N, C-alpha and C positions, 0 to 999 in steps of 0.2 A: 483439392479445391483451393487450398491456400496458395499453392504454387501458381495456379491459373490466375488467381486474383492478383498476385504479385506481378505476373507477366503482363496482365492487362494494365495495371497501374504503371508499370515500367514503360509500356507503349504510350500511354497517355502523357506521361511526363517527358518522354523523349521526343515526341512529335513536335511540341513547340520549340524545343532546342534545335531540332533538325531544320525547322522552318526558319528559326533565327539565323542559323549558320548559312542556310541557303540565301537568305536576304543579305547577309554580310558578303557572301561571295558575289552576289549580283552588284552590290554597291562597290565592291573592290574592282570588279570588271568594268563597271561604268566609269569609275574614277580613272582607271588605267587608260581607257579609251579617250577620255577627256584630256588627260595629261599628254598622251601621245599626240593628239591633235594640236594641243597648245605648243608642244615642242616643235612640231612641224611648222606651225605658223611663225614661231620665233626664229627658226632656222631660215625660213624664206626671207624674213625681214632682215636678218643679219646678212644674208647673201646680197640683198639689195644695198644695204649700207656699205658693205665691203666693196661692191662694184662702184658705188659713188666715190668712196675714198680712193680707190685705184684711179678713177678718172681725174679726181682733183689732184692727186699726186702727179699724174702725167702732165696735167696742165701747169702745175707749179714748176716741174722740171723744165718744161718748154719756156716758161717765163724766165726762169733762172738762166737758161742757156742764152736766151735772147738778150738779157741784160749783160751777161758776160761778153757776148759777141759785140754788143753795142759799145761797151766800154773799151774794146780793143781798137775801135776805129779812130 
């Protein structure tokens, strides 16, 4: 009888802990999804910035070349 009571008490006390762990796992999973989405957003934005910098760099090279060629005339 005492063992059965201990077993029941153990189940009672472990159930909230398991629920707590399950809730933590869910929060970790959701946080991971959110961070992954944010990383994707930042990556796309950085790609756009790098593209604009490349275009600006090409434009500056063209201007530089035009100035050098103009000074040679």
